[in-house]
Each structure stands twice: as C-alpha cells, then as structure tokens.
KOLRO-300310 format. One record per residue (C-alpha): residue in one letter; residue number from 1; y, x, z. Coordinates in nm, 2 decimals, padded with zeros to 4 digits. Each point is the difference from the previous one (the first is absolute). Layout:
<nodes>
+----+-----+--------+--------+--------+
| aa |   i |      v |      u |      w |
+----+-----+--------+--------+--------+
|  a | NUM |      Y |      X |      Z |
...
+----+-----+--------+--------+--------+
</nodes>
This chain:
<nodes>
+----+-----+--------+--------+--------+
| aa |   i |      v |      u |      w |
+----+-----+--------+--------+--------+
|  m |   1 |  00.85 |  05.24 | -03.98 |
|  n |   2 | -00.34 |  00.04 | -00.17 |
|  g |   3 | -00.33 | -00.18 |  00.09 |
|  w |   4 | -00.11 |  00.28 |  00.21 |
|  d |   5 |  00.29 | -00.02 |  00.25 |
|  e |   6 | -00.04 | -00.38 |  00.04 |
|  t |   7 | -00.38 |  00.03 |  00.07 |
|  a |   8 |  00.09 |  00.28 |  00.26 |
|  w |   9 |  00.25 | -00.22 |  00.18 |
|  l |  10 | -00.25 | -00.29 |  00.00 |
|  v |  11 | -00.26 |  00.23 |  00.16 |
|  v |  12 |  00.25 |  00.13 |  00.25 |
|  g |  13 |  00.12 | -00.35 |  00.08 |
|  a |  14 | -00.36 | -00.14 |  00.04 |
|  c |  15 | -00.09 |  00.29 |  00.24 |
|  a |  16 |  00.31 | -00.05 |  00.19 |
|  l |  17 | -00.07 | -00.36 |  00.04 |
|  a |  18 | -00.36 |  00.08 |  00.10 |
|  l |  19 |  00.13 |  00.25 |  00.26 |
|  a |  20 |  00.24 | -00.24 |  00.14 |
|  t |  21 | -00.29 | -00.26 |  00.02 |
|  l |  22 | -00.22 |  00.25 |  00.18 |
|  v |  23 |  00.28 |  00.08 |  00.25 |
|  a |  24 |  00.06 | -00.36 |  00.07 |
|  l |  25 | -00.37 | -00.06 |  00.04 |
|  l |  26 | -00.02 |  00.30 |  00.24 |
|  l |  27 |  00.29 | -00.14 |  00.20 |
|  v |  28 | -00.15 | -00.34 |  00.03 |
|  r |  29 | -00.33 |  00.14 |  00.10 |
|  a |  30 |  00.15 |  00.21 |  00.28 |
|  a |  31 |  00.20 | -00.31 |  00.13 |
|  s |  32 | -00.30 | -00.22 |  00.01 |
|  r |  33 | -00.21 |  00.28 |  00.17 |
|  r |  34 |  00.28 |  00.01 |  00.26 |
|  e |  35 |  00.00 | -00.37 |  00.04 |
|  v |  36 | -00.38 | -00.02 |  00.03 |
|  a |  37 |  00.00 |  00.27 |  00.25 |
|  a |  38 |  00.26 | -00.18 |  00.21 |
|  a |  39 | -00.19 | -00.32 | -00.03 |
|  r |  40 | -00.31 |  00.18 |  00.12 |
|  t |  41 |  00.17 |  00.13 |  00.32 |
|  e |  42 |  00.16 | -00.32 |  00.07 |
|  a |  43 | -00.35 | -00.18 | -00.04 |
|  a |  44 | -00.16 |  00.26 |  00.23 |
|  e |  45 |  00.28 | -00.06 |  00.27 |
|  l |  46 | -00.04 | -00.38 | -00.03 |
|  r |  47 | -00.39 |  00.05 |  00.04 |
|  r |  48 |  00.05 |  00.21 |  00.31 |
|  r |  49 |  00.24 | -00.26 |  00.15 |
|  l |  50 | -00.25 | -00.29 | -00.08 |
|  d |  51 | -00.27 |  00.20 |  00.17 |
|  e |  52 |  00.22 |  00.04 |  00.31 |
|  l |  53 |  00.08 | -00.36 |  00.00 |
|  e |  54 | -00.35 | -00.12 | -00.05 |
|  r |  55 | -00.12 |  00.22 |  00.29 |
|  a |  56 |  00.28 | -00.14 |  00.22 |
|  v |  57 | -00.11 | -00.35 | -00.08 |
|  a |  58 | -00.36 |  00.08 |  00.06 |
|  d |  59 |  00.08 |  00.15 |  00.33 |
|  r |  60 |  00.20 | -00.31 |  00.11 |
|  a |  61 | -00.27 | -00.23 | -00.12 |
|  q |  62 | -00.26 |  00.14 |  00.21 |
|  p |  63 | -00.15 | -00.29 |  00.19 |
|  a |  64 |  00.08 |  00.03 |  00.39 |
|  a |  65 | -00.27 | -00.13 |  00.24 |
|  i |  66 |  00.05 | -00.36 |  00.02 |
|  e |  67 | -00.10 | -00.18 |  00.33 |
|  p |  68 | -00.10 | -00.34 | -00.02 |
|  v |  69 |  00.24 | -00.25 |  00.17 |
|  v |  70 | -00.14 | -00.32 |  00.13 |
|  v |  71 |  00.26 | -00.30 |  00.02 |
|  a |  72 | -00.06 | -00.30 |  00.20 |
|  s |  73 |  00.14 | -00.29 | -00.17 |
|  p |  74 | -00.06 | -00.38 |  00.04 |
|  i |  75 | -00.18 | -00.15 | -00.30 |
|  e |  76 | -00.01 | -00.36 |  00.13 |
|  h |  77 |  00.34 | -00.13 | -00.07 |
|  p |  78 |  00.25 |  00.22 | -00.17 |
|  e |  79 |  00.37 | -00.06 |  00.09 |
|  p |  80 |  00.17 | -00.22 | -00.27 |
|  v |  81 |  00.28 |  00.17 | -00.18 |
|  v |  82 |  00.33 | -00.19 |  00.02 |
|  l |  83 |  00.25 |  00.09 | -00.27 |
|  e |  84 |  00.36 | -00.09 |  00.10 |
|  p |  85 |  00.27 | -00.07 | -00.25 |
|  r |  86 |  00.25 |  00.29 | -00.02 |
|  v |  87 |  00.37 | -00.08 | -00.06 |
|  v |  88 |  00.13 |  00.16 | -00.32 |
|  e |  89 |  00.36 |  00.10 | -00.01 |
|  g |  90 |  00.22 | -00.15 | -00.25 |
|  r |  91 |  00.07 |  00.32 | -00.21 |
|  l |  92 | -00.39 |  00.07 |  00.01 |
|  f |  93 | -00.07 | -00.37 | -00.12 |
|  a |  94 |  00.27 |  00.03 | -00.27 |
|  d |  95 | -00.15 |  00.33 | -00.12 |
|  l |  96 | -00.34 | -00.14 | -00.01 |
|  v |  97 |  00.10 | -00.31 | -00.19 |
|  l |  98 |  00.22 |  00.20 | -00.24 |
|  r |  99 | -00.28 |  00.25 | -00.07 |
|  e | 100 | -00.25 | -00.29 | -00.07 |
|  s | 101 |  00.23 | -00.18 | -00.22 |
|  v | 102 |  00.08 |  00.32 | -00.19 |
|  v | 103 | -00.37 |  00.07 | -00.05 |
|  k | 104 | -00.06 | -00.35 | -00.12 |
|  t | 105 |  00.27 |  00.00 | -00.24 |
|  a | 106 | -00.08 |  00.35 | -00.14 |
|  s | 107 | -00.35 | -00.12 | -00.05 |
|  w | 108 |  00.11 | -00.33 | -00.15 |
|  v | 109 |  00.23 |  00.19 | -00.24 |
|  h | 110 | -00.26 |  00.24 | -00.10 |
|  g | 111 | -00.25 | -00.29 | -00.07 |
|  v | 112 |  00.26 | -00.16 | -00.22 |
|  r | 113 |  00.09 |  00.31 | -00.19 |
|  r | 114 | -00.37 |  00.05 | -00.06 |
|  a | 115 | -00.06 | -00.36 | -00.11 |
|  l | 116 |  00.31 |  00.02 | -00.24 |
|  s | 117 | -00.11 |  00.32 | -00.16 |
|  p | 118 | -00.04 |  00.01 | -00.37 |
|  e | 119 | -00.37 |  00.09 |  00.03 |
|  n | 120 | -00.06 | -00.31 |  00.22 |
|  r | 121 |  00.20 | -00.24 | -00.22 |
|  n | 122 | -00.19 |  00.12 | -00.31 |
|  r | 123 | -00.32 | -00.04 |  00.19 |
|  i | 124 |  00.09 | -00.36 |  00.11 |
|  a | 125 |  00.13 | -00.10 | -00.35 |
|  f | 126 | -00.34 |  00.14 | -00.15 |
|  e | 127 | -00.19 | -00.20 |  00.25 |
|  m | 128 |  00.21 | -00.32 | -00.07 |
|  r | 129 | -00.06 |  00.04 | -00.38 |
|  r | 130 | -00.36 |  00.03 |  00.06 |
|  e | 131 | -00.01 | -00.30 |  00.23 |
|  v | 132 |  00.19 | -00.21 | -00.24 |
|  k | 133 | -00.25 |  00.11 | -00.29 |
|  r | 134 | -00.28 | -00.10 |  00.22 |
|  s | 135 |  00.12 | -00.32 |  00.11 |
|  r | 136 |  00.09 | -00.10 | -00.38 |
|  k | 137 | -00.35 |  00.10 | -00.09 |
|  s | 138 | -00.14 | -00.22 |  00.26 |
|  r | 139 |  00.21 | -00.30 | -00.08 |
|  r | 140 | -00.11 |  00.04 | -00.35 |
|  a | 141 | -00.36 |  00.00 |  00.10 |
|  e | 142 |  00.06 | -00.30 |  00.22 |
|  m | 143 |  00.17 | -00.20 | -00.27 |
|  q | 144 | -00.28 |  00.09 | -00.25 |
|  e | 145 | -00.27 | -00.11 |  00.27 |
|  a | 146 |  00.21 | -00.33 |  00.05 |
|  l | 147 |  00.02 | -00.06 | -00.37 |
|  r | 148 | -00.38 |  00.05 | -00.05 |
|  a | 149 | -00.08 | -00.23 |  00.28 |
|  y | 150 |  00.25 | -00.26 | -00.13 |
|  r | 151 | -00.15 |  00.04 | -00.36 |
|  a | 152 | -00.36 | -00.04 |  00.15 |
|  r | 153 |  00.09 | -00.32 |  00.20 |
|  a | 154 |  00.15 | -00.13 | -00.30 |
|  r | 155 | -00.29 |  00.06 | -00.23 |
|  a | 156 | -00.24 | -00.15 |  00.27 |
|  a | 157 |  00.22 | -00.30 |  00.00 |
|  r | 158 |  00.00 | -00.03 | -00.37 |
|  d | 159 | -00.37 |  00.04 | -00.02 |
|  e | 160 | -00.05 | -00.26 |  00.28 |
|  s | 161 |  00.21 | -00.24 | -00.20 |
|  e | 162 | -00.16 |  00.06 | -00.33 |
|  d | 163 | -00.36 | -00.05 |  00.18 |
|  a | 164 |  00.12 | -00.33 |  00.15 |
|  a | 165 |  00.10 | -00.13 | -00.34 |
+----+-----+--------+--------+--------+
</nodes>
C-alpha cells in the first residue's frame, strides 16, 4: 500500500465516523422531541384536571347563608367537671408499662452510646487537659504570690529588727 491509499482510507473512515455520529445525534434528537411532546401533553392534561379540581373546591367553598343562633346559657356558676378514675385492664396496663420502659431504655441506650462516642471522648479529654493546665497555672501563680507575701513579711520583720537595734 502506498501513502495515497492510507490517506484515502483515513478520509473514508473519518467520513463514516462523522456520518455515524450525525445519525446518532438525529436519533437522540428525535427521541428527545417525542419525550418533550409527551411531557407537554401530560402537563396540559394535568393543568386541565387541576382547573377542574379548583372549580369543584371553589363551588363547595361558597359561603352559605348562616343564620345567627342565640344560645342561652348560665354564666353565674358553671358545673364542675368531675373526672372519674377508669379501670385499666391488666393487658393494657402491662402494654403501657412495657412501652414506657422500652422507650426509656432506648433513650438511655442512645444517650450512653452518644456519650461514649469517640468524638465526645476526645472532646472530654481535650477539656480535661485544658482544665489541668489552667489549674496548674493558677496554683503556680498562687504559689508565687504566697512566696512574695512571705518574703515581704520576712523583709519587714528584718527591717524592724534592724531599726530596733
């Protein structure tokens, strides 16, 4: 094969590739047009149904003529409401107690699990280290202040003893 044949085959291959790409694009375009048309018809149908529903709701919501009603009731002493204790069956009571204890246990387990999570343990350890550093610094400052006060008292006592002599 000479150089001209290879070039011709390359051109033919490129044209075939371009043609295949064009056909694929046209097929995709036709499919998308069909989908858009179907979506538009579905949207039009939904709009029509929504309008019908809105009209139906608006017709039902028309306020009817309401006649005022006057009710005579005693205002002076309302009747006290007496609540009588109800008897709860054994199975219902057991069910209520069991549900309450299950909920409490589940919430307790969730709290313990959350408290013992690695994030919480790291945060607690960090806060403890910070508190230890702060307390050491505070103790050191108190110790230095106590030493200063002690030395000042010792100097004052020495100066008084020198002045008296």
